[in-house]
C-alpha positions as CSV (number, residue, x, y, z in Angstrom):
1,M,0.0,0.0,0.0
2,I,1.4,3.4,-1.0
3,V,0.3,5.1,2.2
4,K,2.3,2.7,4.3
5,R,5.3,3.0,2.1
6,L,5.2,6.8,2.2
7,F,4.5,7.3,5.9
8,L,5.7,4.3,7.8
9,E,8.7,2.7,6.1
10,R,11.2,5.5,6.8
11,P,10.5,5.9,10.5
12,A,10.5,2.2,11.0
13,S,13.9,1.9,9.2
14,V,15.4,4.1,11.9
15,G,13.6,2.5,14.8
16,E,11.0,5.3,15.4
17,S,7.2,5.5,15.2
18,Y,5.6,8.0,12.8
19,G,5.0,10.5,15.7
20,E,8.6,10.2,17.0
21,H,10.0,10.8,13.6
22,L,7.7,13.7,13.1
23,R,8.7,15.4,16.3
24,F,12.4,14.8,15.6
25,A,12.1,16.2,12.0
26,V,10.1,19.2,13.1
27,G,12.7,20.0,15.9
28,I,15.5,19.9,13.4
29,G,13.6,22.0,10.9
30,G,12.7,24.5,13.5
31,A,16.3,24.8,14.7
32,M,17.4,25.4,11.1
33,M,14.8,28.1,10.5
34,L,15.8,29.8,13.8
35,A,19.5,29.7,12.7
36,G,18.5,31.2,9.3
37,L,16.6,34.0,11.0
38,C,19.6,34.7,13.2
39,G,21.9,34.8,10.2
40,T,19.5,37.1,8.3
41,L,19.2,39.5,11.3
42,H,23.0,39.5,11.8
43,A,23.4,40.4,8.1
44,M,21.2,43.5,8.6
45,L,22.4,44.3,12.1
46,P,26.0,43.2,12.4
47,F,26.6,44.5,15.9
């Protein structure tokens, strides 16, 4: 089934449930967005 393949195979391959994988990925993505915002602010306000 395509839904299982798309949403469950990858998390299972790293020993996580869908929810655990979602939380981890959102955390990493959020950290990267915050770092990007900090870099952008530093470019405009270098002090």
